Every structure is written in C-alpha cells, then in structure tokens.
LODREN-304512 format. One record per residue (C-alpha): z, y, x. Coordinates in steps of 0.001 Angstrom, whole numbers. Each point is the difference from the previous one (the first is absolute). Layout:
BEGIN
(rec (Z Y X)) ...
This chain:
BEGIN
(rec (53410 -16078 -51984)) (rec (-1640 -3264 -1062)) (rec (-2213 -2083 2267)) (rec (-3529 -946 -1129)) (rec (-374 -3435 -1494)) (rec (-1503 -2909 1883)) (rec (-3095 106 -2194)) (rec (-564 3671 916)) (rec (-25 -850 3720)) (rec (-2513 -2783 -561)) (rec (-2216 2216 -2150)) (rec (44 2796 2632)) (rec (-853 -2425 2841)) (rec (-2909 -1454 -1938)) (rec (-1288 3530 -656)) (rec (280 1347 3555)) (rec (-1003 -3116 1968)) (rec (-3766 192 -808)) (rec (-74 3669 960)) (rec (1727 -723 3314)) (rec (-2469 -2785 780)) (rec (-2972 2249 -755)) (rec (1356 2764 2249)) (rec (685 -2414 2873)) (rec (-3496 -1472 -370)) (rec (-1565 3446 220)) (rec (2062 815 3073)) (rec (-1100 -3214 1722)) (rec (-3658 681 -746)) (rec (98 3531 1431)) (rec (-373 804 3681)) (rec (2155 2061 2283)) (rec (-1264 3574 364)) (rec (-796 791 3627)) (rec (-1088 3232 1630)) (rec (-2409 -97 2942)) (rec (-245 3089 2190)) (rec (-3195 1904 -774)) (rec (-42 1426 3525)) (rec (-79 -3503 1471)) (rec (-2938 -987 -2196)) (rec (-2018 3131 821)) (rec (784 -323 3711)) (rec (-1148 -3627 -77)) (rec (-3411 1053 -1307)) (rec (-239 2715 2658)) (rec (931 -2435 2775)) (rec (-2676 -2437 -1171)) (rec (-2584 2783 210)) (rec (1163 871 3519)) (rec (-150 -3653 1030)) (rec (-3564 -314 -1279)) (rec (-993 3202 1830)) (rec (1558 -1261 3237)) (rec (-1874 -3306 -232)) (rec (-3209 1871 -724)) (rec (489 2215 3046)) (rec (447 -3014 2260)) (rec (-3024 -1746 -1510)) (rec (-2175 3082 485)) (rec (865 -1 3711)) (rec (-1523 -3474 281)) (rec (-3399 1378 -1087)) (rec (324 3180 2065)) (rec (-2828 -947 2386)) (rec (-2455 -861 -2751)) (rec (-2619 2286 -1513)) (rec (1611 3282 -1174)) (rec (181 305 -3771)) (rec (-659 -3675 -661)) (rec (3580 -754 -1018)) (rec (21 3004 -2337)) (rec (-2602 -1703 -2200)) (rec (2319 -2947 -568)) (rec (3262 1929 -411)) (rec (499 -1241 -3578)) (rec (-447 -3619 1103)) (rec (2435 557 2872)) (rec (2656 1425 -2321)) (rec (-476 -2891 -2440)) (rec (278 -2527 2839)) (rec (3284 1496 1235)) (rec (1439 125 -3521)) (rec (-1007 -3634 -501)) (rec (1732 -1014 3245)) (rec (3225 1728 -1062)) (rec (-182 -1675 -3427)) (rec (-828 -3413 1466)) (rec (2960 -108 2388)) (rec (2535 1656 -2312)) (rec (-484 -179 -3774)) (rec (-1950 -3279 -26)) (rec (2671 -1888 1962)) (rec (2904 1431 -2071)) (rec (978 2536 2632)) (rec (333 3781 -391)) (rec (-2436 2377 1629)) (rec (1202 1720 3207)) (rec (1027 3171 -1830)) (rec (1745 -1908 -2792)) (rec (1842 -2159 2539)) (rec (1249 3066 1893)) (rec (1413 1396 -3241)) (rec (1790 -3300 -783)) (rec (-2125 -594 -3104)) (rec (-2014 -2866 -1480)) (rec (-2216 -614 -3021)) (rec (1447 -1694 -3078)) (rec (-1783 -1266 -3091)) (rec (1596 1917 -2862)) (rec (-1504 -2367 -2556)) (rec (2199 -2871 1163)) (rec (3396 1573 678)) (rec (2815 -2549 -273)) (rec (2667 337 -2728)) (rec (3264 1736 713)) (rec (2166 -3113 218)) (rec (-1823 -922 3226)) (rec (-217 3536 1380)) (rec (2645 1267 2418)) (rec (-1448 3230 1424)) (rec (-2958 811 -2242)) (rec (-2365 -435 2948)) (rec (-779 -3672 -567)) (rec (-3326 -1012 -1371)) (rec (-3165 -1830 997)) (rec (-2712 1559 2112)) (rec (-3543 634 -1078)) (rec (-2084 -2792 -1424)) (rec (-3331 -1091 1474)) (rec (-1870 1845 -2751)) (rec (1921 3197 685)) (rec (-711 -259 3723)) (rec (-3716 -489 -593)) (rec (-234 2873 -2469)) (rec (1967 2150 2449)) (rec (-2619 -741 2678)) (rec (-2879 654 -2393)) (rec (1452 3350 -1070)) (rec (1208 1327 3357)) (rec (-2679 -1392 2312)) (rec (-3075 -622 -2136)) (rec (540 2851 -2441)) (rec (510 2633 2675)) (rec (-2975 -1285 2009)) (rec (-2373 -11 -2993)) (rec (1128 3454 -1084)) (rec (-399 1445 3520)) (rec (-3495 -1479 326)) (rec (-991 1231 -3455)) (rec (1121 3534 802)) (rec (-1762 57 3379)) (rec (-3201 -1437 -1508)) (rec (-37 2514 -2863)) (rec (652 2882 2395)) (rec (-2738 -1188 2381)) (rec (-2491 -348 -2855)) (rec (1121 3395 -1352)) (rec (388 -1202 -3557)) (rec (1875 3150 -923)) (rec (-2939 2270 1026)) (rec (-2729 -2031 -1674)) (rec (-1564 1592 -3041)) (rec (-3143 -2153 -267)) (rec (1960 -3259 -378)) (rec (2319 151 -3022)) (rec (1403 -3473 666)) (rec (1265 941 3478)) (rec (1509 3174 -1394)) (rec (1800 -1947 -2725)) (rec (1332 -2506 2502)) (rec (1316 2862 2148)) (rec (1758 1549 -3002)) (rec (1425 -3414 -906)) (rec (1360 -476 3535)) (rec (1635 3410 -84)) (rec (1577 -695 -3388)) (rec (1312 -3385 1099)) (rec (1526 1606 3096)) (rec (1578 2733 -2112)) (rec (1476 -2520 -2454)) (rec (1358 -2079 2872)) (rec (1599 3029 1639)) (rec (1568 1067 -3290)) (rec (1332 -3515 -599)) (rec (1370 -125 3563)) (rec (1752 3319 -524)) (rec (1520 -1253 -3235)) (rec (1110 -3186 1727)) (rec (1600 2103 2747)) (rec (2046 1928 -2562)) (rec (1130 -3253 -1618)) (rec (840 -1414 3428)) (rec (2148 3014 839)) (rec (1900 -480 -3270)) (rec (423 -3783 3)) (rec (-440 -996 3667)) (rec (-2456 -2800 -869)) (rec (-3623 -582 1022)) (rec (-1279 2480 2586)) (rec (-3641 -266 -1070)) (rec (-2160 -1231 -2841)) (rec (-758 -3320 1711)) (rec (3673 -952 185)) (rec (509 1062 -3623)) (rec (-2966 -2057 -1211)) (rec (1148 -3086 1931)) (rec (3694 524 -847)) (rec (788 -270 3723)) (rec (3227 1866 666)) (rec (1558 882 3333)) (rec (3634 -1061 378)) (rec (2337 -207 2969)) (rec (-467 -3027 2194)) (rec (3657 25 1037)) (rec (2781 1563 -2107)) (rec (2007 930 3091)) (rec (-2590 2275 1617)) (rec (-1535 2895 -1913)) (rec (-2130 1583 2702)) (rec (-1172 -1483 3282)) (rec (-1172 3204 1673)) (rec (2097 2211 2246)) (rec (-543 3739 1)) (rec (1160 400 3608)) (rec (-3417 -515 1552)) (rec (-1629 2126 -2695)) (rec (2382 2894 677)) (rec (-634 -169 3751)) (rec (-3738 -32 -613)) (rec (182 3053 -2273)) (rec (2145 1926 2486)) (rec (-2363 -816 2867)) (rec (-3065 1025 -2030)) (rec (1547 3343 -884)) (rec (1092 581 3594)) (rec (-3452 -822 1401)) (rec (-1693 2306 -2514)) (rec (2373 2796 1006)) (rec (-847 -542 3674)) (rec (-3722 40 -719)) (rec (488 3318 -1755)) (rec (2180 1634 2646)) (rec (-1446 -1248 3295)) (rec (-3251 2017 -199)) (rec (2110 3137 -501)) (rec (2030 -531 3177)) (rec (-996 1135 3479)) (rec (303 -3084 2182)) (rec (536 1971 3199)) (rec (2793 2039 -1581)) (rec (1692 -3159 -1256)) (rec (-362 -1568 3449)) (rec (1560 3026 1665)) (rec (2777 8 -2574)) (rec (836 -3636 704)) (rec (-411 267 3770)) (rec (3703 816 668)) (rec (1003 -3168 -1867)) (rec (-2322 -2257 1990)) (rec (1715 -2819 1847)) (rec (-2378 79 2952)) (rec (884 3476 1292)) (rec (-555 -846 3646)) (rec (-3643 -825 -589)) (rec (-414 3217 -1978)) (rec (1410 2083 2825)) (rec (-2186 -1707 2544)) (rec (-3078 228 -2209)) (rec (-3272 526 1781)) (rec (-1088 3601 -530)) (rec (-3682 -825 520)) (rec (-273 -2294 -3049)) (rec (-1007 1342 -3412)) (rec (3202 256 -2084)) (rec (-1897 -1003 -3158)) (rec (-1882 -3169 1012)) (rec (2134 -683 3129)) (rec (-3142 -615 2073)) (rec (-1693 1789 2885)) (rec (-2065 2875 -1496)) (rec (-3715 -748 133)) (rec (-956 3643 -607)) (rec (3159 1773 1158)) (rec (994 3179 -1823)) (rec (3206 1989 241)) (rec (1904 1668 -2804)) (rec (713 3688 350)) (rec (2362 1494 893)) (rec (2081 -3050 1000)) (rec (-2755 -1522 2213)) (rec (696 -3592 -1032)) (rec (-2934 -2369 412)) (rec (-1708 -1736 -2985)) (rec (-3148 -1883 -886)) (rec (-2560 2346 -1504)) (rec (-387 -1979 -3230)) (rec (3751 -498 -438)) (rec (805 3679 458)) (rec (-3010 1201 -2008)) (rec (727 -2171 -3024)) (rec (3677 951 -30)) (rec (-752 3719 233)) (rec (-2614 -298 -2760)) (rec (2351 -1974 -2260)) (rec (2997 2292 525)) (rec (-633 3669 887)) (rec (3667 300 1017)) (rec (-165 -3024 2292)) (rec (2743 -180 2616)) (rec (-217 -1717 3332)) (rec (1170 -3590 -113)) (rec (1851 415 3302)) (rec (1780 3333 -307)) (rec (-426 868 -3728)) (rec (-1490 3373 941)) (rec (-2674 1372 -2381)) (rec (-3536 -598 1268)) (rec (-2087 3181 -335)) (rec (-3064 -1187 1940)) (rec (-1399 -2841 2059)) (rec (-1744 56 3382)) (rec (-1918 -2574 1947)) (rec (1756 -900 3180)) (rec (-1242 2616 2454)) (rec (-2210 1712 -2644)) (rec (-4 2942 -2461)) (rec (2524 -18 -2858)) (rec (-1273 -515 -3575)) (rec (1668 722 -3328)) 
C-alpha cells in the first residue's frame, strides 16, 4: 500500500477548504431552533382577557351610583381605555403583559435575531422596536375600538334592513365581507400557529413579534394546585345544590341527633317550643297523634311540602293537625 504524494494532500486541502468555510459560514448565520409551548401562549392571551375583565368590573363599581345605563353607552370607550392602560404599562415600557409574564414569556423582534455565534439558548434577541409598539397599540386598541363602534353604529342605523338607501346596504355588505375575511384569515393563522408554534394572531404575524421564554430555567409559572381545588369545590357545591332540595331537613336532623355532642341540652329540651323554629309558638298547633306542639305556619308548610311528614321530636308520622284545645284538621 502506497501513501499519497505530498502534492495530492495539498490539492485535496485546497479543494475542500472553501467548502468547509462556506458550510461554517452558513452555520454561523443560522439561528438555533427553539420550541415555545403553544399552551403557554394561548393561556397568556386568556389571562390578559381575564385581567381586562377584572379591571372593567372594578371600574364599573365606581360608577354604580350614577344614572343606570349611562356607562353602557360608553362601553367601547371603556374597553379601549383599559386596553390602552395595559399596553402603556407593559408593552410600551418593554415589559410583558400580566398574562404573558405569568407564562414566563416576552416579545422578541424576529427581524433582528442575533447570529448563532452569540446565541447560547436560542431565546436571546432584542425586544420590540418603538414602531412595533406603536403599531401594536394602533391595531389592538384603536382597531378594535373603531371596529366595535362601526358595528354598533351600523346595527343602530339598521343598514342591513335598508332597501331605500343602496349606499348603506353596500356598506353593510362590505362590513360583513371584511369580517368574514378576517375570521377566515384568523382561522388560517391558528392552524399555522398550531403547526409551527409562532404568532398567535394576525397582529403578531404582521409585526413579526414572537413570544419566547423570558427565562430558560422556568417553562411555566402557574401551579395547578389552586385550580384543582377550585374545580373540586365547584363540583361539590353543584352537587349539594342538586341534592339538598331533595332531602327532608327534619329527617336528617333526627338522623344526626344521636351523634350530637350536646346531648344534655337535647334531653332537657323545652317541650313547649316549636321543634322547627325553636321559638314559642305564636299560633300553637299540635301534631296528631303524638300531640307535640308546633307553630301553625311551621307545621302547615312541612305537611304541605311532605305528605309523609314525621314529627321532628318523635319521628312519628303526622296524620293531622289540631289547634291547641280545638278541633283536629287534616
């Protein structure tokens, strides 16, 4: 076996060196691929909506004593004002919105991502520029406000029902078509977002404002413990609201009477008090045949609600009721 000549080594190095330099240059110009949780991004948008609704609820309470219905006329302005406040104290000062902060996310300008030789985690990159922030405000605050006012004005003027004014009818059709195109584009953007994990809405896609993790060591800043407790309590309370009307309170009380801690007071209970309201009967009636004393309204309502009502003292079925010293009635 003969070794290659010295000239062959030099020729091979001169041939492969340009290719190696081109490949290394391409690798330095590329960026690290990162994957941002889609659930975190969707939850951030939902939390921002909940935050805006909570602020709106508190602001409405301030005007609670004013003329009824007055605040309803300016609901669009109120929503725009709250959205502007959130934008002013978050996006404008290079801070994430409350929902984005809870999900450990921040906005990054995808048009100015740094090259790979300076990137360590793939999350580095500058925030939004001043132009992006202003266009974000115009689209989210001004755009939504103008569109809401345009829809309410067209509905109030009944442009869709007007036949004598062709211009109003055409404007109504144009508004409906624009809304349909926007909804279709939003649905298409949602499908792309689910595939790529970038740009939750059309505004972020147009501005090239991408959500990335604020800290690489924390993926999600929300604990499910409180959420699980809240869900369990809601289900339990709904079950109680369903079952309590079906239970006979006197029967449950008699069932739990043996387990009562205060047995001495129960044994020495005053026999003249109504066992239902625990007060002196105003119109005293007795249950038959056990002869225990009740208020008329207490005994009457219980017998009407449950035909098989049993006495709260002795659990004997009540077949009739009689005024104290009077004639028995069914």
